[in-house]
LOFI-874342 format. One record per residue (C-alpha): residue number from 1; residue in one letter; y, z, x. Coordinates in pm, 1 decimal, m for minus. Last residue first. Example, Ala and Ser with C-alpha at 12.3 -4.5 7.8 and 13.67 -1.06 7.14 Angstrom:
R  pos  code        yy        zz        xx
R    2     S    m106.0     714.0    1367.0
R    1     A    m450.0     780.0    1230.0
end
This chain:
R  pos  code        yy        zz        xx
R  310     D    1809.2   12732.3   14655.9
R  309     V    1992.6   12442.1   14719.3
R  308     V    2323.2   12393.2   14543.5
R  307     A    2544.6   12051.3   14555.2
R  306     I    2886.7   12092.1   14572.6
R  305     A    2953.8   11820.6   14275.1
R  304     V    3341.1   11745.9   14305.5
R  303     C    3641.3   11722.2   14141.8
R  302     R    3940.9   11438.5   14237.9
R  301     C    3918.2   11306.7   13805.5
R  300     N    4075.6   10963.7   13800.2
R  299     F    3853.3   10866.8   13514.1
R  298     D    3628.6   11105.3   13424.6
R  297     E    3320.6   11134.2   13648.8
R  296     G    3417.2   11318.9   13931.8
R  295     A    3244.3   11650.8   13829.7
R  294     H    3020.4   11594.4   13544.2
R  293     A    3060.1   11478.9   13171.7
R  292     T    3064.5   11549.6   12832.2
R  291     R    3238.9   11439.2   12537.1
R  290     G    3247.3   11619.4   12253.5
R  289     T    3497.5   11455.9   12069.8
R  288     L    3791.7   11724.8   12034.3
R  287     P    3644.7   11943.7   12295.5
R  286     D    3661.1   11668.1   12577.8
R  285     V    3515.3   11790.9   12889.0
R  284     V    3164.4   11911.0   12749.9
R  283     P    2940.0   12011.9   13046.0
R  282     P    2674.3   11774.7   13223.2
R  281     K    2308.2   11945.2   13095.1
R  280     D    2086.1   11749.0   13308.7
R  279     W    2263.5   11797.1   13655.1
R  278     H    2266.4   12184.4   13619.9
R  277     I    2641.8   12313.8   13663.7
R  276     I    2694.4   12623.8   13825.4
R  275     K    3036.0   12748.8   13800.4
R  274     G    3300.0   12750.6   14056.6
R  273     N    3606.3   12571.4   13877.6
R  272     F    3469.7   12489.3   13520.7
R  271     E    3734.0   12646.3   13351.6
R  270     K    3993.9   12449.9   13537.3
R  269     H    3805.9   12140.0   13432.6
R  268     S    3927.4   12142.4   13081.4
R  267     H    4308.1   12198.7   13210.5
R  266     R    4305.6   11886.4   13423.9
R  265     V    4361.3   11938.7   13780.6
R  264     R    4748.1   11801.4   13848.9
R  263     E    4876.0   12194.3   13927.7
R  262     D    4615.1   12233.0   14212.6
R  261     G    4331.0   12328.7   14333.0
R  260     A    4118.6   12007.8   14362.5
R  259     T    3800.7   12099.2   14135.2
R  258     E    3479.3   12237.1   14248.5
R  257     W    3161.6   12234.3   14030.5
R  256     I    2912.0   12376.5   14161.6
R  255     Y    2575.7   12142.2   14177.9
R  254     K    2206.1   12185.9   14007.0
R  253     T    1890.9   11992.4   14004.6
R  252     I    1788.9   11949.4   14367.7
R  251     G    1454.0   11853.0   14350.5
R  250     L    1518.5   11534.5   14600.7
R  249     S    1559.1   11244.7   14305.6
R  248     K    1807.9   11490.0   14150.7
R  247     Y    1989.4   11479.7   14421.3
R  246     K    1989.4   11134.1   14494.3
R  245     Q    2064.7   11006.9   14121.5
R  244     E    2331.5   11250.7   14120.1
R  243     H    2525.0   11184.7   14403.8
R  242     Y    2502.6   10817.8   14311.0
R  241     K    2646.7   10909.1   13950.0
R  240     S    2964.0   11024.0   14141.0
R  239     M    2983.7   10775.2   14426.9
R  238     L    2976.5   10514.7   14155.3
R  237     L    3317.6   10725.0   13975.2
R  236     A    3429.2   10695.6   14361.3
R  235     T    3370.3   10325.0   14413.6
R  234     E    3563.0   10287.0   14031.0
R  233     Q    3871.0   10503.5   14129.0
R  232     R    3941.1   10340.3   14499.6
R  231     A    3854.6    9954.1   14437.5
R  230     L    4100.2   10043.5   14081.0
R  229     F    4359.0   10188.9   14259.1
R  228     K    4349.9    9911.0   14551.4
R  227     A    4384.9    9631.4   14355.1
R  226     K    4639.2    9780.1   14152.9
R  225     N    4859.0    9784.7   14439.0
R  224     K    4761.6    9443.7   14508.4
R  223     S    4867.0    9349.8   14155.5
R  222     Q    5178.3    9515.8   14185.7
R  221     A    5292.6    9256.5   14483.6
R  220     Y    5177.1    8944.0   14272.9
R  219     S    5413.6    9108.1   13973.5
R  218     S    5731.7    9121.4   14203.6
R  217     E    5653.7    8779.5   14312.6
R  216     I    5585.5    8671.2   13983.7
R  215     V    5931.2    8803.5   13855.7
R  214     K    6134.3    8770.1   14159.9
R  213     A    6053.0    8414.2   14120.4
R  212     L    6216.4    8378.1   13801.1
R  211     T    6513.9    8521.9   13918.8
R  210     G    6535.6    8335.4   14211.0
R  209     V    6568.4    7994.9   13965.6
R  208     R    6812.2    8128.0   13776.7
R  207     Q    6917.7    8060.6   13421.9
R  206     G    7181.9    8353.2   13386.3
R  205     A    6987.9    8619.9   13228.3
R  204     F    6942.1    8475.4   12870.6
R  203     I    6633.4    8204.5   12946.8
R  202     N    6527.9    8490.2   13168.8
R  201     A    6388.2    8638.7   12857.8
R  200     G    6115.2    8380.1   12858.8
R  199     I    6043.1    8452.9   13208.5
R  198     D    6042.4    8865.0   13128.6
R  197     N    5818.8    8800.1   12796.3
R  196     R    5547.0    8592.5   12963.7
R  195     M    5530.2    8811.7   13299.0
R  194     K    5441.9    9099.3   13087.8
R  193     I    5185.0    8925.3   12868.6
R  192     I    4990.1    8798.9   13199.3
R  191     K    5048.1    9178.0   13296.1
R  190     D    4904.8    9357.1   12989.2
R  189     S    4544.7    9060.3   13004.6
R  188     A    4569.9    9154.7   13388.1
R  187     W    4533.0    9511.8   13371.6
R  186     G    4269.3    9468.3   13098.9
R  185     K    4067.1    9195.3   13289.2
R  184     I    4036.1    9396.1   13597.1
R  183     Y    3961.0    9746.6   13381.6
R  182     L    3685.1    9500.2   13222.8
R  181     D    3547.4    9326.9   13556.5
R  180     L    3516.8    9692.9   13735.6
R  179     N    3318.1    9823.7   13404.2
R  178     Y    3068.1    9523.1   13485.0
R  177     S    3094.0    9574.8   13863.2
R  176     W    2934.3    9896.2   13787.0
R  175     G    2645.5    9797.5   13618.2
R  174     V    2558.2    9504.4   13862.4
R  173     A    2595.6    9784.4   14174.8
R  172     L    2393.3   10017.6   14037.8
R  171     T    2118.9    9755.4   13904.1
R  170     N    2164.4    9611.4   14255.7
R  169     A    2092.1    9933.1   14429.8
R  168     A    1808.1   10045.5   14230.9
R  167     E    1674.8    9741.6   14243.4
R  166     Q    1670.8    9696.6   14659.7
R  165     T    1516.8   10040.8   14662.7
R  164     L    1737.7   10317.5   14755.0
R  163     A    1646.1   10498.5   15097.3
R  162     P    1435.1   10787.6   15066.2
R  161     A    1550.7   11120.4   15211.5
R  160     I    1383.1   11319.6   15417.9
R  159     A    1509.3   11687.9   15364.1
R  158     F    1675.4   11990.5   15559.5
R  157     S    1822.7   11854.9   15835.2
R  156     R    1788.3   11499.5   15678.3
R  155     V    2025.9   11557.4   15445.3
R  154     G    2387.5   11364.8   15583.0
R  153     K    2177.0   11112.3   15741.9
R  152     I    2013.3   11013.5   15452.3
R  151     F    2399.6   11031.7   15275.9
R  150     D    2537.1   10803.9   15536.8
R  149     K    2266.7   10525.2   15490.0
R  148     D    2275.2   10524.7   15107.6
R  147     I    2695.1   10540.7   15074.8
R  146     S    2633.2   10180.6   15308.1
R  145     N    2411.1   10036.3   15100.5
R  144     I    2598.8   10108.6   14787.5
R  143     T    2939.3    9945.7   14929.3
R  142     D    2726.0    9602.4   15053.4
R  141     F    2554.1    9643.9   14677.4
R  140     Y    2963.5    9672.8   14592.3
R  139     E    3057.2    9377.1   14760.1
R  138     D    2745.7    9131.3   14565.1
R  137     P    2856.9    9276.9   14240.5
R  136     I    3222.2    9200.8   14305.4
R  135     N    3166.1    8806.2   14420.5
R  134     S    3392.7    8720.9   14147.5
R  133     I    3416.7    8351.4   14069.5
R  132     K    3303.8    8346.0   13732.7
R  131     S    3372.8    8700.3   13595.6
R  130     L    3809.7    8611.9   13671.5
R  129     D    3718.5    8304.9   13529.5
R  128     D    3663.7    8427.4   13209.0
R  127     L    4052.1    8546.8   13213.5
R  126     K    4161.6    8206.5   13130.1
R  125     I    4486.4    8134.6   13290.6
R  124     D    4654.6    7841.9   13052.7
R  123     D    4940.9    7980.2   12873.8
R  122     I    5052.6    8097.2   13231.1
R  121     R    5067.2    7786.7   13326.5
R  120     G    5260.2    7635.8   13100.1
R  119     I    5524.4    7917.6   13058.3
R  118     L    5544.9    7862.6   13469.3
R  117     E    5600.0    7525.2   13396.7
R  116     G    5818.1    7542.1   13111.5
R  115     R    6061.5    7831.2   13359.6
R  114     M    6035.9    7575.1   13619.4
R  113     T    6174.3    7247.7   13468.8
R  112     A    6456.5    7492.4   13262.2
R  111     F    6512.4    7645.9   13601.6
R  110     N    6576.5    7355.5   13800.7
R  109     G    6804.4    7177.2   13552.5
R  108     K    7013.6    7473.7   13531.1
R  107     A    7057.8    7450.9   13885.1
R  106     I    7137.9    7069.3   13865.5
R  105     V    7364.3    7184.1   13604.4
R  104     S    7501.8    7398.7   13829.9
R  103     A    7559.3    7195.3   14117.8
R  102     M    7746.2    6954.9   13940.6
R  101     Q    8012.9    7200.3   13844.0
R  100     Y    8019.6    7278.2   14182.2
R   99     E    8085.2    6893.5   14275.4
R   98     S    8338.1    6865.6   14022.1
R   97     P    8520.4    7180.9   14106.9
R   96     I    8618.4    7480.3   13949.5
R   95     D    8927.4    7546.4   13834.5
R   94     K    9021.9    7888.8   13664.4
R   93     L    8785.5    8096.2   13958.8
R   92     S    8724.8    8484.1   13943.9
R   91     F    8514.7    8640.3   14144.2
R   90     T    8288.1    8878.1   14128.7
R   89     K    8182.3    9264.1   14216.6
R   88     S    8304.1    9376.5   13821.5
R   87     K    8527.2    9637.5   14016.3
R   86     P    8655.5    9462.3   14305.4
R   85     N    8731.0    9149.7   14174.8
R   84     W    8761.4    8892.3   14448.5
R   83     K    8975.5    8603.9   14351.7
R   82     G    8833.5    8204.4   14379.4
R   81     G    9081.0    7940.4   14471.7
R   80     V    8937.2    7665.9   14645.2
R   79     S    8899.7    7841.9   14964.2
R   78     K    8828.6    8217.2   14851.3
R   77     I    8508.7    8024.8   14708.7
R   76     T    8375.2    7904.7   15040.0
R   75     K    8484.3    8214.6   15248.4
R   74     S    8278.3    8435.1   15028.7
R   73     I    8035.9    8189.6   15086.8
R   72     Q    8083.8    8226.8   15395.8
R   71     A    8059.2    8581.0   15470.7
R   70     D    7716.1    8682.7   15252.7
R   69     F    7760.1    8654.6   14843.9
R   68     S    7543.6    8784.3   14627.6
R   67     G    7551.2    8669.2   14234.8
R   66     R    7843.9    8606.2   13994.6
R   65     V    8128.1    8384.7   14035.2
R   64     L    8347.0    8408.9   13701.8
R   63     G    8477.4    8092.1   13529.5
R   62     N    8276.3    8161.1   13217.7
R   61     D    7965.0    8216.4   13420.4
R   60     I    7919.0    8029.2   13774.2
R   59     W    7618.2    8132.1   13936.4
R   58     V    7517.2    8253.7   14292.3
R   57     I    7183.2    8274.5   14488.8
R   56     G    7043.6    8039.7   14232.3
R   55     K    6916.6    7761.0   14510.7
R   54     E    7188.1    7541.6   14364.6
R   53     I    7404.4    7732.3   14348.7
R   52     A    7392.8    7900.3   14707.4
R   51     T    7384.4    7495.4   14858.6
R   50     H    7694.6    7398.0   14684.0
R   49     L    7834.1    7759.6   14811.1
R   48     P    7731.9    7666.2   15138.2
R   47     D    7848.7    7321.9   15175.2
R   46     N    7677.7    7104.9   15408.1
R   45     I    7552.6    6877.3   15163.5
R   44     D    7222.2    6665.8   15241.9
R   43     N    7019.7    6898.0   14979.5
R   42     K    6710.8    7145.0   14991.6
R   41     L    6540.8    7409.9   14792.9
R   40     E    6283.1    7618.1   14983.0
R   39     K    5949.0    7735.1   14910.0
R   38     P    5964.8    7609.3   14587.0
R   37     I    5778.2    7839.6   14282.9
R   36     V    5565.0    7644.5   14127.8
R   35     D    5260.6    7676.4   14340.0
R   34     L    5339.3    8086.7   14322.0
R   33     L    5210.6    8048.6   13950.7
R   32     P    4907.4    7882.6   14010.0
R   31     K    4847.5    8101.1   14270.4
R   30     F    4886.6    8501.6   14051.7
R   29     V    4673.3    8458.2   13792.0
R   28     V    4312.8    8278.1   13867.6
R   27     V    4320.7    8277.0   14247.7
R   26     Y    4507.6    8552.8   14301.8
R   25     L    4374.6    8756.6   14097.2
R   24     I    4023.0    8665.7   14230.1
R   23     R    4102.7    8718.0   14550.0
R   22     E    4324.8    9082.4   14527.8
R   21     I    4010.5    9171.8   14357.9
R   20     E    3763.9    9081.4   14664.2
R   19     K    3967.7    9310.0   14896.2
R   18     Q    3962.2    9599.6   14691.6
R   17     V    3591.2    9566.8   14659.0
R   16     S    3564.1    9495.4   15063.2
R   15     R    3784.8    9835.8   15119.0
R   14     F    3593.0   10043.5   14861.6
R   13     Y    3388.6   10184.9   15089.5
R   12     A    3521.5   10140.2   15411.7
R   11     D    3887.9   10349.6   15266.0
R   10     K    3583.2   10633.3   15279.2
R    9     L    3541.8   10868.9   14949.0
R    8     P    3406.3   11226.2   15121.2
R    7     L    3003.3   11225.9   15090.4
R    6     P    2897.1   11511.1   14870.1
R    5     R    2880.2   11885.5   14973.5
R    4     L    2589.7   12035.2   15023.2
R    3     R    2587.9   12414.2   15004.9
R    2     R    2251.5   12617.7   15025.6
R    1     M    2147.6   12962.6   14860.6
end
């Protein structure tokens, strides 16, 4: 009995899909919001405290100066009577000079303008545009062709495996990109709601432009991590289905279920470890619902199917 391990999931298989997810999320969701964030707030006043207030680096709240203080800002605050409070890490300032009061007004105006623009643009986001500009089916088609070439090389010592037809590759690509599209829209919808809530809540948190910017920039950074996770996960699931089709086309009817062998393995999957499974009889992986699946097909499953050749 000969055993054939499936192709390992390589970064090269999902990298182009990952980049495409990043692109469509950036164009549809984040670029309209990032465009609102000022790259640099400029003024003609050579005063580090004034500039810091306008930028939202520091802010005045009931006679207290809060925020981030460098040496120049601290020196300026002390020069106008500010007293440092080490416990609260703030400066007390009883008589606030008029120029800093004006800077605070400007900062609040910038905040209100930016906050209103961000909420308006968030409300204008149309998730269907993610699908309209997506090239994920094309990227998946290239991925499937790469997987197919590697598979043929791997089995040529005992079998001549025909290449996937373009029609079959297209069917896999379109079907799998549809699943991925649903996941992307679901994640984007949740993220949009959270950003809107965070921006709305900011009105009670010092009214700082910098904090609004961090909400958007942090969400954008998270989107890149999510793009990699989704691309990797869906490509792994695609490969599981691909292997099943290819092995069956070669007359290989069964495989050995192999888990990752650690504490993260699902309890329902542990019992299949080392057992022979037939492709036409996927085991029940969820006793409550009766749902069946092969190794590697459950969401985030790391199990693999070791094909068995008699």
